[in-house]
OpenMM code with the backbone's topology and positions (N, CA, C; nanometers):
from openmm import Vec3, app, unit

residues = "MET LYS LEU ARG LYS ALA LEU LEU LEU ILE MET PRO PHE MET LEU LEU LEU LEU TYR SER CYS GLY LEU GLN ASP TYR PRO THR TYR THR TYR GLU LEU SER ASN GLY LEU GLY GLU LYS TYR LEU VAL ASN TYR CYS GLU GLN THR ASN TYR PRO ASP ASN ILE THR ARG ILE LYS VAL PHE LYS GLU LYS HIS LYS VAL SER ASP PHE GLU GLY GLY ALA TYR SER GLY CYS ASP SER TYR ILE PRO SER GLN VAL MET LEU ILE CYS SER SER ASP GLY VAL ASP TYR TYR TYR ILE ARG SER GLN PHE GLY GLU TYR ILE ALA ALA ASP GLY LEU ALA ASP LEU LYS MET ASN PHE ASN MET MET SER ILE SER ARG ASP VAL SER GLU LEU LYS ASP THR GLU LYS HIS THR TYR SER LYS LEU ALA GLY LEU ILE ARG GLY ALA VAL SER ALA ASP ALA ALA LYS LYS ARG PHE SER ASP CYS GLY TYR SER SER ASP SER PHE MET ALA PHE TYR ASN TYR GLU".split()
positions = [
    Vec3(-4.7243, -0.2114, 3.3062),
    Vec3(-4.8209, -0.1501, 3.2174),
    Vec3(-4.7511, -0.0635, 3.1117),
    Vec3(-4.6492, 0.0130, 3.1552),
    Vec3(-4.5771, 0.0982, 3.0610),
    Vec3(-4.4986, 0.0130, 2.9613),
    Vec3(-4.4479, -0.1004, 3.0079),
    Vec3(-4.3739, -0.1900, 2.9196),
    Vec3(-4.4647, -0.2445, 2.8097),
    Vec3(-4.5862, -0.2790, 2.8445),
    Vec3(-4.6821, -0.3315, 2.7474),
    Vec3(-4.7157, -0.2260, 2.6422),
    Vec3(-4.7344, -0.1025, 2.6838),
    Vec3(-4.7644, 0.0057, 2.5894),
    Vec3(-4.6453, 0.0312, 2.4978),
    Vec3(-4.5262, 0.0243, 2.5551),
    Vec3(-4.4059, 0.0466, 2.4746),
    Vec3(-4.3914, -0.0643, 2.3698),
    Vec3(-4.4177, -0.1897, 2.4104),
    Vec3(-4.4101, -0.3008, 2.3160),
    Vec3(-4.5142, -0.2879, 2.2051),
    Vec3(-4.6343, -0.2464, 2.2405),
    Vec3(-4.7388, -0.2285, 2.1401),
    Vec3(-4.7037, -0.1174, 2.0413),
    Vec3(-4.6290, -0.0201, 2.0859),
    Vec3(-4.5876, 0.0889, 1.9986),
    Vec3(-4.4666, 0.0493, 1.9131),
    Vec3(-4.3736, -0.0238, 1.9708),
    Vec3(-4.2498, -0.0594, 1.9015),
    Vec3(-4.2703, -0.1757, 1.8039),
    Vec3(-4.3539, -0.2726, 1.8367),
    Vec3(-4.3713, -0.3918, 1.7529),
    Vec3(-4.4148, -0.3596, 1.6096),
    Vec3(-4.5156, -0.2758, 1.5866),
    Vec3(-4.5519, -0.2456, 1.4471),
    Vec3(-4.4367, -0.1793, 1.3703),
    Vec3(-4.3624, -0.0932, 1.4368),
    Vec3(-4.2484, -0.0288, 1.3726),
    Vec3(-4.1432, -0.1321, 1.3330),
    Vec3(-4.1134, -0.2257, 1.4217),
    Vec3(-4.0144, -0.3291, 1.3929),
    Vec3(-4.0609, -0.4210, 1.2788),
    Vec3(-4.1886, -0.4572, 1.2786),
    Vec3(-4.2416, -0.5407, 1.1710),
    Vec3(-4.2317, -0.4696, 1.0362),
    Vec3(-4.2636, -0.3423, 1.0344),
    Vec3(-4.2528, -0.2641, 0.9118),
    Vec3(-4.1080, -0.2572, 0.8645),
    Vec3(-4.0162, -0.2362, 0.9558),
    Vec3(-3.8743, -0.2287, 0.9217),
    Vec3(-3.8246, -0.3623, 0.8663),
    Vec3(-3.8576, -0.4715, 0.9320),
    Vec3(-3.8131, -0.6033, 0.8871),
    Vec3(-3.8748, -0.6416, 0.7530),
    Vec3(-4.0003, -0.6075, 0.7318),
    Vec3(-4.0658, -0.6389, 0.6052),
    Vec3(-4.0032, -0.5603, 0.4900),
    Vec3(-3.9717, -0.4358, 0.5128),
    Vec3(-3.9163, -0.3527, 0.4051),
    Vec3(-3.7749, -0.3949, 0.3680),
    Vec3(-3.7038, -0.4617, 0.4575),
    Vec3(-3.5671, -0.5072, 0.4284),
    Vec3(-3.5644, -0.6482, 0.3718),
    Vec3(-3.6774, -0.7116, 0.3591),
    Vec3(-3.6817, -0.8499, 0.3131),
    Vec3(-3.6740, -0.8612, 0.1625),
    Vec3(-3.6626, -0.9836, 0.1156),
    Vec3(-3.6549, -1.0139, -0.0261),
    Vec3(-3.7912, -0.9916, -0.0901),
    Vec3(-3.7921, -0.9155, -0.1973),
    Vec3(-3.9157, -0.8912, -0.2700),
    Vec3(-3.8926, -0.9248, -0.4161),
    Vec3(-3.9767, -1.0104, -0.4703),
    Vec3(-3.9681, -1.0466, -0.6116),
    Vec3(-4.0653, -0.9622, -0.6917),
    Vec3(-4.0233, -0.9259, -0.8093),
    Vec3(-4.1113, -0.8612, -0.9040),
    Vec3(-4.1587, -0.9686, -1.0005),
    Vec3(-4.2504, -0.9382, -1.0898),
    Vec3(-4.3009, -1.0425, -1.1804),
    Vec3(-4.1888, -1.1091, -1.2602),
    Vec3(-4.2082, -1.2368, -1.2883),
    Vec3(-4.1123, -1.3113, -1.3693),
    Vec3(-4.1481, -1.2921, -1.5160),
    Vec3(-4.0480, -1.2599, -1.5956),
    Vec3(-4.0664, -1.2424, -1.7389),
    Vec3(-4.0045, -1.3619, -1.8097),
    Vec3(-4.0646, -1.4021, -1.9195),
    Vec3(-4.0181, -1.5185, -1.9940),
    Vec3(-4.0139, -1.4860, -2.1426),
    Vec3(-3.9093, -1.5303, -2.2074),
    Vec3(-3.9036, -1.5193, -2.3528),
    Vec3(-3.8272, -1.6387, -2.4085),
    Vec3(-3.8434, -1.6617, -2.5381),
    Vec3(-3.7784, -1.7756, -2.6027),
    Vec3(-3.6660, -1.7269, -2.6933),
    Vec3(-3.5544, -1.7966, -2.6881),
    Vec3(-3.4408, -1.7717, -2.7771),
    Vec3(-3.4225, -1.8934, -2.8656),
    Vec3(-3.3920, -1.8715, -2.9910),
    Vec3(-3.3552, -1.9835, -3.0777),
    Vec3(-3.2327, -1.9412, -3.1575),
    Vec3(-3.1594, -2.0400, -3.2031),
    Vec3(-3.0391, -2.0097, -3.2803),
    Vec3(-3.0460, -2.0797, -3.4155),
    Vec3(-2.9451, -2.0592, -3.4979),
    Vec3(-2.9417, -2.1151, -3.6325),
    Vec3(-2.9344, -2.2665, -3.6385),
    Vec3(-2.9056, -2.3315, -3.5269),
    Vec3(-2.9000, -2.4779, -3.5218),
    Vec3(-3.0354, -2.5392, -3.4888),
    Vec3(-3.1356, -2.4543, -3.4653),
    Vec3(-3.2685, -2.5027, -3.4299),
    Vec3(-3.2870, -2.5285, -3.2812),
    Vec3(-3.1876, -2.4956, -3.2006),
    Vec3(-3.2005, -2.5124, -3.0553),
    Vec3(-3.2901, -2.4011, -3.0018),
    Vec3(-3.3803, -2.4393, -2.9132),
    Vec3(-3.4711, -2.3408, -2.8531),
    Vec3(-3.4493, -2.3389, -2.7028),
    Vec3(-3.4427, -2.2192, -2.6491),
    Vec3(-3.4194, -2.1994, -2.5063),
    Vec3(-3.5264, -2.1072, -2.4512),
    Vec3(-3.5665, -2.1337, -2.3298),
    Vec3(-3.6609, -2.0498, -2.2583),
    Vec3(-3.5837, -1.9767, -2.1501),
    Vec3(-3.5965, -1.8451, -2.1445),
    Vec3(-3.5249, -1.7643, -2.0467),
    Vec3(-3.6265, -1.7000, -1.9536),
    Vec3(-3.6118, -1.7253, -1.8241),
    Vec3(-3.6940, -1.6612, -1.7209),
    Vec3(-3.6057, -1.5646, -1.6453),
    Vec3(-3.6560, -1.4460, -1.6197),
    Vec3(-3.5797, -1.3544, -1.5354),
    Vec3(-3.6740, -1.2747, -1.4475),
    Vec3(-3.6234, -1.2416, -1.3309),
    Vec3(-3.7015, -1.1720, -1.2298),
    Vec3(-3.6104, -1.0762, -1.1558),
    Vec3(-3.6540, -0.9542, -1.1399),
    Vec3(-3.5784, -0.8587, -1.0604),
    Vec3(-3.6121, -0.8832, -0.9138),
    Vec3(-3.5119, -0.8787, -0.8279),
    Vec3(-3.5317, -0.8994, -0.6848),
    Vec3(-3.4675, -0.7853, -0.6090),
    Vec3(-3.5388, -0.7377, -0.5084),
    Vec3(-3.4775, -0.6411, -0.4178),
    Vec3(-3.4556, -0.7127, -0.2864),
    Vec3(-3.3367, -0.7055, -0.2391),
    Vec3(-3.2992, -0.7677, -0.1133),
    Vec3(-3.2016, -0.6717, -0.0479),
    Vec3(-3.2558, -0.5835, 0.0346),
    Vec3(-3.1760, -0.4746, 0.0898),
    Vec3(-3.0435, -0.5265, 0.1423),
    Vec3(-2.9316, -0.4688, 0.1108),
    Vec3(-2.9114, -0.3460, 0.0328),
    Vec3(-2.8880, -0.3717, -0.1156),
    Vec3(-2.8926, -0.4966, -0.1602),
    Vec3(-2.8619, -0.5279, -0.2999),
    Vec3(-2.9879, -0.5483, -0.3817),
    Vec3(-2.9809, -0.5093, -0.5067),
    Vec3(-3.0855, -0.5378, -0.6042),
    Vec3(-3.0209, -0.6207, -0.7139),
    Vec3(-3.0851, -0.7289, -0.7525),
    Vec3(-3.0259, -0.8195, -0.8502),
    Vec3(-3.1299, -0.8636, -0.9519),
    Vec3(-3.0838, -0.9283, -1.0560),
    Vec3(-3.1704, -0.9946, -1.1522),
    Vec3(-3.1397, -1.1436, -1.1455),
    Vec3(-3.2411, -1.2245, -1.1237),
    Vec3(-3.2265, -1.3702, -1.1176),
    Vec3(-3.2646, -1.4254, -1.2540),
    Vec3(-3.1778, -1.5051, -1.3145),
    Vec3(-3.1987, -1.5532, -1.4508),
    Vec3(-3.1884, -1.7052, -1.4540),
    Vec3(-3.2837, -1.7683, -1.5235),
    Vec3(-3.2819, -1.9135, -1.5423),
    Vec3(-3.2979, -1.9414, -1.6911),
    Vec3(-3.2144, -2.0304, -1.7428),
    Vec3(-3.2194, -2.0679, -1.8840),
    Vec3(-3.2556, -2.2158, -1.8921),
    Vec3(-3.3577, -2.2471, -1.9730),
    Vec3(-3.4046, -2.3847, -1.9890),
    Vec3(-3.3928, -2.4275, -2.1349),
    Vec3(-3.3580, -2.5540, -2.1550),
    Vec3(-3.3660, -2.6159, -2.2874),
    Vec3(-3.4729, -2.7221, -2.2734),
    Vec3(-3.5850, -2.7008, -2.3395),
    Vec3(-3.7054, -2.7782, -2.3179),
    Vec3(-3.7423, -2.7631, -2.1702),
    Vec3(-3.7517, -2.8714, -2.0941),
    Vec3(-3.7872, -2.8581, -1.9523),
    Vec3(-3.6667, -2.8740, -1.8612),
    Vec3(-3.5489, -2.8838, -1.9198),
    Vec3(-3.4259, -2.9047, -1.8434),
    Vec3(-3.3568, -2.7706, -1.8175),
    Vec3(-3.3276, -2.7427, -1.6900),
    Vec3(-3.2596, -2.6179, -1.6563),
    Vec3(-3.1130, -2.6267, -1.6950),
    Vec3(-3.0684, -2.5346, -1.7786),
    Vec3(-2.9311, -2.5284, -1.8272),
    Vec3(-2.8456, -2.4442, -1.7345),
    Vec3(-2.9001, -2.3319, -1.6905),
    Vec3(-2.8227, -2.2393, -1.6084),
    Vec3(-2.9157, -2.1600, -1.5188),
    Vec3(-2.8641, -2.1238, -1.4028),
    Vec3(-2.9386, -2.0460, -1.3045),
    Vec3(-2.8379, -1.9525, -1.2397),
    Vec3(-2.8496, -1.8242, -1.2664),
    Vec3(-2.7519, -1.7298, -1.2130),
    Vec3(-2.8178, -1.5971, -1.1820),
    Vec3(-2.7444, -1.5122, -1.1146),
    Vec3(-2.7948, -1.3789, -1.0826),
    Vec3(-2.6898, -1.2770, -1.1206),
    Vec3(-2.7361, -1.1577, -1.1458),
    Vec3(-2.6411, -1.0550, -1.1854),
    Vec3(-2.6811, -0.9181, -1.1380),
    Vec3(-2.5880, -0.8425, -1.1139),
    Vec3(-2.5677, -0.7036, -1.0856),
    Vec3(-2.6745, -0.6145, -1.0313),
    Vec3(-2.6393, -0.4920, -1.0338),
    Vec3(-2.7188, -0.3856, -0.9744),
    Vec3(-2.8489, -0.3663, -1.0511),
    Vec3(-2.9457, -0.3134, -0.9806),
    Vec3(-3.0783, -0.2922, -1.0361),
    Vec3(-3.0726, -0.2060, -1.1615),
    Vec3(-2.9845, -0.1082, -1.1619),
    Vec3(-2.9771, -0.0175, -1.2761),
    Vec3(-2.9283, -0.0876, -1.4025),
    Vec3(-2.8623, -0.2018, -1.3871),
    Vec3(-2.8108, -0.2727, -1.5036),
    Vec3(-2.8758, -0.4070, -1.5258),
    Vec3(-2.9997, -0.4241, -1.4810),
    Vec3(-3.0660, -0.5546, -1.4878),
    Vec3(-3.0670, -0.6133, -1.6279),
    Vec3(-3.1036, -0.5340, -1.7263),
    Vec3(-3.1180, -0.5862, -1.8617),
    Vec3(-2.9863, -0.6330, -1.9207),
    Vec3(-2.8759, -0.5841, -1.8704),
    Vec3(-2.7468, -0.6207, -1.9283),
    Vec3(-2.7069, -0.7648, -1.8959),
    Vec3(-2.7718, -0.8300, -1.8017),
    Vec3(-2.7396, -0.9683, -1.7653),
    Vec3(-2.8290, -1.0706, -1.8354),
    Vec3(-2.9327, -1.0258, -1.9031),
    Vec3(-3.0280, -1.1166, -1.9657),
    Vec3(-2.9691, -1.1696, -2.0966),
    Vec3(-2.9631, -1.3016, -2.1158),
    Vec3(-2.8992, -1.3587, -2.2347),
    Vec3(-2.9669, -1.3189, -2.3660),
    Vec3(-2.8841, -1.2940, -2.4660),
    Vec3(-2.9341, -1.2675, -2.6005),
    Vec3(-2.8937, -1.3795, -2.6964),
    Vec3(-2.7942, -1.4593, -2.6580),
    Vec3(-2.7497, -1.5723, -2.7392),
    Vec3(-2.7190, -1.6904, -2.6468),
    Vec3(-2.7670, -1.8082, -2.6849),
    Vec3(-2.7377, -1.9313, -2.6105),
    Vec3(-2.7149, -2.0420, -2.7132),
    Vec3(-2.6144, -2.1255, -2.6872),
    Vec3(-2.5842, -2.2344, -2.7794),
    Vec3(-2.5129, -2.3471, -2.7044),
    Vec3(-2.5486, -2.4704, -2.7350),
    Vec3(-2.4760, -2.5865, -2.6834),
    Vec3(-2.3473, -2.5998, -2.7637),
    Vec3(-2.2336, -2.5973, -2.6943),
    Vec3(-2.1046, -2.6106, -2.7629),
    Vec3(-2.0687, -2.7574, -2.7793),
    Vec3(-2.0739, -2.8317, -2.6680),
    Vec3(-2.0360, -2.9733, -2.6728),
    Vec3(-2.0800, -3.0411, -2.5437),
    Vec3(-2.0686, -3.1731, -2.5430),
    Vec3(-2.0952, -3.2541, -2.4240),
    Vec3(-1.9758, -3.3447, -2.4009),
    Vec3(-1.9405, -3.3615, -2.2735),
    Vec3(-1.8277, -3.4480, -2.2400),
    Vec3(-1.8447, -3.5007, -2.0986),
    Vec3(-1.8345, -3.6316, -2.0816),
    Vec3(-1.8431, -3.6958, -1.9495),
    Vec3(-1.9671, -3.6535, -1.8716),
    Vec3(-2.0804, -3.6486, -1.9381),
    Vec3(-2.2056, -3.6157, -1.8718),
    Vec3(-2.2253, -3.4680, -1.8420),
    Vec3(-2.1395, -3.3832, -1.8947),
    Vec3(-2.1509, -3.2387, -1.8734),
    Vec3(-2.1738, -3.1716, -2.0083),
    Vec3(-2.2762, -3.0872, -2.0143),
    Vec3(-2.3033, -3.0085, -2.1343),
    Vec3(-2.2433, -2.8702, -2.1154),
    Vec3(-2.1719, -2.8226, -2.2155),
    Vec3(-2.1101, -2.6902, -2.2098),
    Vec3(-2.1841, -2.5971, -2.3048),
    Vec3(-2.2335, -2.4863, -2.2501),
    Vec3(-2.3117, -2.3897, -2.3261),
    Vec3(-2.2384, -2.2569, -2.3368),
    Vec3(-2.2604, -2.1912, -2.4482),
    Vec3(-2.2133, -2.0545, -2.4690),
    Vec3(-2.3324, -1.9635, -2.4408),
    Vec3(-2.3146, -1.8656, -2.3523),
    Vec3(-2.4203, -1.7701, -2.3191),
    Vec3(-2.3633, -1.6297, -2.3353),
    Vec3(-2.4353, -1.5466, -2.4098),
    Vec3(-2.3914, -1.4083, -2.4301),
    Vec3(-2.5012, -1.3137, -2.3839),
    Vec3(-2.4606, -1.2119, -2.3098),
    Vec3(-2.5497, -1.1032, -2.2708),
    Vec3(-2.4783, -0.9726, -2.3036),
    Vec3(-2.5424, -0.8608, -2.2772),
    Vec3(-2.4764, -0.7318, -2.3001),
    Vec3(-2.3548, -0.7181, -2.2100),
    Vec3(-2.3584, -0.7831, -2.0950),
    Vec3(-2.2514, -0.7698, -1.9964),
    Vec3(-2.1270, -0.8501, -2.0331),
    Vec3(-2.1442, -0.9609, -2.1055),
    Vec3(-2.0278, -1.0415, -2.1397),
    Vec3(-2.0648, -1.1748, -2.2016),
    Vec3(-1.9618, -1.2554, -2.2265),
    Vec3(-1.9780, -1.3885, -2.2837),
    Vec3(-1.9307, -1.4913, -2.1812),
    Vec3(-2.0033, -1.6031, -2.1725),
    Vec3(-1.9768, -1.7021, -2.0688),
    Vec3(-1.9800, -1.8431, -2.1258),
    Vec3(-1.9106, -1.9325, -2.0570),
    Vec3(-1.9267, -2.0758, -2.0768),
    Vec3(-1.9977, -2.1253, -1.9510),
    Vec3(-2.1083, -2.1949, -1.9697),
    Vec3(-2.1824, -2.2510, -1.8568),
    Vec3(-2.1730, -2.4027, -1.8648),
    Vec3(-2.1415, -2.4650, -1.7531),
    Vec3(-2.1313, -2.6109, -1.7454),
    Vec3(-2.2569, -2.6637, -1.6782),
    Vec3(-2.3326, -2.7453, -1.7501),
    Vec3(-2.4539, -2.8054, -1.6954),
    Vec3(-2.4237, -2.9516, -1.6650),
    Vec3(-2.4025, -2.9798, -1.5395),
    Vec3(-2.3677, -3.1148, -1.4968),
    Vec3(-2.2644, -3.1064, -1.3867),
    Vec3(-2.2121, -3.2188, -1.3476),
    Vec3(-2.1149, -3.2222, -1.2394),
    Vec3(-1.9739, -3.2016, -1.2933),
    Vec3(-1.9389, -3.0773, -1.3121),
    Vec3(-1.8036, -3.0435, -1.3564),
    Vec3(-1.7229, -3.0099, -1.2323),
    Vec3(-1.6036, -3.0630, -1.2228),
    Vec3(-1.5179, -3.0380, -1.1068),
    Vec3(-1.4419, -2.9070, -1.1273),
    Vec3(-1.5164, -2.7991, -1.1293),
    Vec3(-1.4588, -2.6669, -1.1511),
    Vec3(-1.5093, -2.5741, -1.0420),
    Vec3(-1.4256, -2.4849, -1.0000),
    Vec3(-1.4651, -2.3895, -0.8965),
    Vec3(-1.5081, -2.2601, -0.9653),
    Vec3(-1.6330, -2.2597, -1.0124),
    Vec3(-1.6860, -2.1438, -1.0831),
    Vec3(-1.8156, -2.1004, -1.0161),
    Vec3(-1.8414, -1.9705, -1.0146),
    Vec3(-1.9681, -1.9197, -0.9646),
    Vec3(-2.0786, -1.9599, -1.0605),
    Vec3(-2.1829, -2.0205, -1.0073),
    Vec3(-2.2992, -2.0632, -1.0848),
    Vec3(-2.2601, -2.1573, -1.1989),
    Vec3(-2.1447, -2.2253, -1.1877),
    Vec3(-2.0934, -2.3120, -1.2941),
    Vec3(-2.0758, -2.2358, -1.4252),
    Vec3(-2.0400, -2.1081, -1.4133),
    Vec3(-2.0182, -2.0237, -1.5310),
    Vec3(-1.8813, -1.9583, -1.5226),
    Vec3(-1.8225, -1.9345, -1.6382),
    Vec3(-1.6961, -1.8610, -1.6427),
    Vec3(-1.7030, -1.7599, -1.7554),
    Vec3(-1.6625, -1.6386, -1.7255),
    Vec3(-1.6577, -1.5335, -1.8266),
    Vec3(-1.5413, -1.5600, -1.9207),
    Vec3(-1.5689, -1.5563, -2.0505),
    Vec3(-1.4613, -1.5744, -2.1484),
    Vec3(-1.4312, -1.4441, -2.2213),
    Vec3(-1.5023, -1.3374, -2.1863),
    Vec3(-1.4789, -1.2095, -2.2533),
    Vec3(-1.3845, -1.1199, -2.1732),
    Vec3(-1.3347, -1.1702, -2.0607),
    Vec3(-1.2390, -1.0936, -1.9799),
    Vec3(-1.0985, -1.1103, -2.0343),
    Vec3(-1.0151, -1.0117, -2.0071),
    Vec3(-0.8743, -1.0196, -2.0435),
    Vec3(-0.8068, -1.1186, -1.9484),
    Vec3(-0.7346, -1.2142, -2.0025),
    Vec3(-0.6714, -1.3193, -1.9221),
    Vec3(-0.5725, -1.2608, -1.8223),
    Vec3(-0.5104, -1.1490, -1.8550),
    Vec3(-0.4134, -1.0878, -1.7631),
    Vec3(-0.4803, -1.0348, -1.6363),
    Vec3(-0.6127, -1.0145, -1.6390),
    Vec3(-0.6858, -0.9669, -1.5212),
    Vec3(-0.7224, -1.0800, -1.4253),
    Vec3(-0.7088, -1.2041, -1.4688),
    Vec3(-0.7475, -1.3181, -1.3862),
    Vec3(-0.6458, -1.3429, -1.2755),
    Vec3(-0.6966, -1.3887, -1.1608),
    Vec3(-0.6091, -1.4310, -1.0511),
    Vec3(-0.5538, -1.5694, -1.0851),
    Vec3(-0.4523, -1.6125, -1.0118),
    Vec3(-0.3889, -1.7421, -1.0404),
    Vec3(-0.4875, -1.8583, -1.0330),
    Vec3(-0.5751, -1.8584, -0.9322),
    Vec3(-0.6725, -1.9674, -0.9203),
    Vec3(-0.7711, -1.9637, -1.0366),
    Vec3(-0.8085, -1.8437, -1.0806),
    Vec3(-0.8992, -1.8320, -1.1945),
    Vec3(-0.8308, -1.8786, -1.3229),
    Vec3(-0.7022, -1.8480, -1.3371),
    Vec3(-0.6279, -1.8925, -1.4556),
    Vec3(-0.6227, -2.0450, -1.4618),
    Vec3(-0.6053, -2.1090, -1.3458),
    Vec3(-0.6025, -2.2553, -1.3409),
    Vec3(-0.7375, -2.3120, -1.3862),
    Vec3(-0.8467, -2.2571, -1.3335),
    Vec3(-0.9803, -2.3033, -1.3713),
    Vec3(-1.0067, -2.2753, -1.5187),
    Vec3(-0.9671, -2.1576, -1.5646),
    Vec3(-0.9833, -2.1174, -1.7045),
    Vec3(-0.9116, -2.2171, -1.7957),
    Vec3(-0.7881, -2.2508, -1.7598),
    Vec3(-0.7075, -2.3450, -1.8377),
    Vec3(-0.7686, -2.4849, -1.8361),
    Vec3(-0.8148, -2.5277, -1.7192),
    Vec3(-0.8741, -2.6610, -1.7056),
    Vec3(-1.0021, -2.6718, -1.7892),
    Vec3(-1.0864, -2.5683, -1.7829),
    Vec3(-1.2107, -2.5684, -1.8600),
    Vec3(-1.1814, -2.5667, -2.0101),
    Vec3(-1.0850, -2.4859, -2.0525),
    Vec3(-1.0472, -2.4816, -2.1946),
    Vec3(-0.9986, -2.6187, -2.2401),
    Vec3(-0.9201, -2.6865, -2.1567),
    Vec3(-0.8713, -2.8203, -2.1899),
    Vec3(-0.9836, -2.9215, -2.2022),
    Vec3(-1.0824, -2.9152, -2.1119),
    Vec3(-1.1967, -3.0064, -2.1191),
    Vec3(-1.2739, -2.9864, -2.2489),
    Vec3(-1.2932, -2.8615, -2.2863),
    Vec3(-1.3689, -2.8330, -2.4087),
    Vec3(-1.2874, -2.8710, -2.5326),
    Vec3(-1.1563, -2.8460, -2.5312),
    Vec3(-1.0707, -2.8874, -2.6440),
    Vec3(-1.0767, -3.0387, -2.6643),
    Vec3(-1.0860, -3.1129, -2.5534),
    Vec3(-1.0944, -3.2584, -2.5621),
    Vec3(-1.2291, -3.3080, -2.6118),
    Vec3(-1.3312, -3.2228, -2.6079),
    Vec3(-1.4658, -3.2653, -2.6448),
    Vec3(-1.5080, -3.2210, -2.7849),
    Vec3(-1.4479, -3.1143, -2.8365),
    Vec3(-1.4886, -3.0639, -2.9679),
    Vec3(-1.3667, -3.0041, -3.0382),
    Vec3(-1.3602, -3.0242, -3.1684),
    Vec3(-1.2484, -2.9675, -3.2451),
    Vec3(-1.2729, -2.8185, -3.2691),
    Vec3(-1.1667, -2.7461, -3.2978),
    Vec3(-1.1784, -2.6023, -3.3239),
    Vec3(-1.2670, -2.5767, -3.4455),
    Vec3(-1.2520, -2.6579, -3.5502),
    Vec3(-1.3324, -2.6394, -3.6714),
    Vec3(-1.4805, -2.6645, -3.6450),
    Vec3(-1.5113, -2.7693, -3.5680),
    Vec3(-1.6512, -2.7992, -3.5358),
    Vec3(-1.7116, -2.6873, -3.4510),
    Vec3(-1.6353, -2.6339, -3.3570),
    Vec3(-1.6850, -2.5244, -3.2729),
    Vec3(-1.7093, -2.3994, -3.3569),
    Vec3(-1.6143, -2.3656, -3.4446),
    Vec3(-1.6316, -2.2489, -3.5324),
    Vec3(-1.7546, -2.2652, -3.6209),
    Vec3(-1.7768, -2.3874, -3.6708),
    Vec3(-1.8926, -2.4130, -3.7561),
    Vec3(-2.0225, -2.3931, -3.6785),
    Vec3(-2.0277, -2.4390, -3.5539),
    Vec3(-2.1481, -2.4195, -3.4720),
    Vec3(-2.1760, -2.2704, -3.4528),
    Vec3(-2.0722, -2.1940, -3.4212),
    Vec3(-2.0895, -2.0498, -3.4041),
    Vec3(-2.1362, -1.9859, -3.5349),
    Vec3(-2.0743, -2.0250, -3.6452),
    Vec3(-2.1089, -1.9697, -3.7763),
    Vec3(-2.2535, -2.0031, -3.8141),
    Vec3(-2.2944, -2.1282, -3.7910),
    Vec3(-2.4311, -2.1702, -3.8228),
    Vec3(-2.5346, -2.0924, -3.7426),
    Vec3(-2.4963, -2.0495, -3.6234),
    Vec3(-2.5876, -1.9711, -3.5392),
    Vec3(-2.5828, -1.8223, -3.5725),
    Vec3(-2.4816, -1.7817, -3.6474),
    Vec3(-2.4653, -1.6396, -3.6769),
    Vec3(-2.3987, -1.5645, -3.5633),
    Vec3(-2.3264, -1.6356, -3.4780),
    Vec3(-2.2592, -1.5752, -3.3633),
    Vec3(-2.1106, -1.5587, -3.3939),
    Vec3(-2.0489, -1.4616, -3.3314),
    Vec3(-1.9047, -1.4421, -3.3435),
    Vec3(-1.8331, -1.5423, -3.2527),
    Vec3(-1.7287, -1.6046, -3.3059),
    Vec3(-1.6549, -1.7036, -3.2268),
    Vec3(-1.5225, -1.6490, -3.1745),
    Vec3(-1.4979, -1.5190, -3.1881),
    Vec3(-1.3679, -1.4617, -3.1513),
    Vec3(-1.3311, -1.4867, -3.0052),
    Vec3(-1.4187, -1.4494, -2.9121),
    Vec3(-1.3893, -1.4681, -2.7693),
    Vec3(-1.3758, -1.6154, -2.7354),
    Vec3(-1.4630, -1.6968, -2.7951),
    Vec3(-1.4575, -1.8394, -2.7662),
    Vec3(-1.3265, -1.9002, -2.8151),
    Vec3(-1.2810, -1.8635, -2.9339),
    Vec3(-1.1576, -1.9217, -2.9875),
    Vec3(-1.0353, -1.8766, -2.9075),
    Vec3(-1.0354, -1.7536, -2.8583),
    Vec3(-0.9257, -1.7085, -2.7717),
    Vec3(-0.9235, -1.7924, -2.6440),
    Vec3(-1.0428, -1.8203, -2.5899),
    Vec3(-1.0549, -1.9058, -2.4716),
    Vec3(-1.0128, -2.0490, -2.5063),
    Vec3(-1.0615, -2.1004, -2.6184),
    Vec3(-1.0364, -2.2385, -2.6612),
    Vec3(-0.8866, -2.2662, -2.6742),
    Vec3(-0.8125, -2.1715, -2.7250),
    Vec3(-0.6690, -2.1895, -2.7491),
    Vec3(-0.5825, -2.1570, -2.6280),
    Vec3(-0.6441, -2.1198, -2.5147),
    Vec3(-0.5668, -2.0865, -2.3946),
    Vec3(-0.5095, -2.2142, -2.3346),
    Vec3(-0.3822, -2.2144, -2.3043),
    Vec3(-0.3171, -2.3328, -2.2455),
    Vec3(-0.3037, -2.3176, -2.0958),
] * unit.nanometer
topology = app.Topology()
chain = topology.addChain("A")
for resn in residues:
    res = topology.addResidue(resn, chain)
    for name in ("N", "CA", "C"):
        topology.addAtom(name, app.Element.getBySymbol(name[0]), res)
């Protein structure tokens, strides 16, 4: 009898504890980005609390096709991960390579089956190369080589210029051997 009373008292407490530590989504926000090339992208983002981490989940679509799906950082910096610039750089062997810029940094996102070991099929190109680990340098070099083989430097610069975007970080990445 005492065991039953103890269980009735402990069970609601345990349910409350487990529920409060679970994943909770906040409303999904959506906005449209367009660039000087006429490309239009739909960006969905949602803040998630998942004890002990708080993150922002971001999805980028071109028409109805998902280009990228990633998550970023602490709750206090949610807005810094939301893209402000998106552009298709080139396509090669069934993989589309996109340039994505947020307040937090600049990235190359590979949409397709790229044989690269990257988180969310994305690589930061705004980081200092000297900070990269050896495995990251190999992936960085391989990705730069794939993109060099798919688009010329002049064509890439023109795409950035037509969009009104700075190509400095991209060109430093592009020329990395």
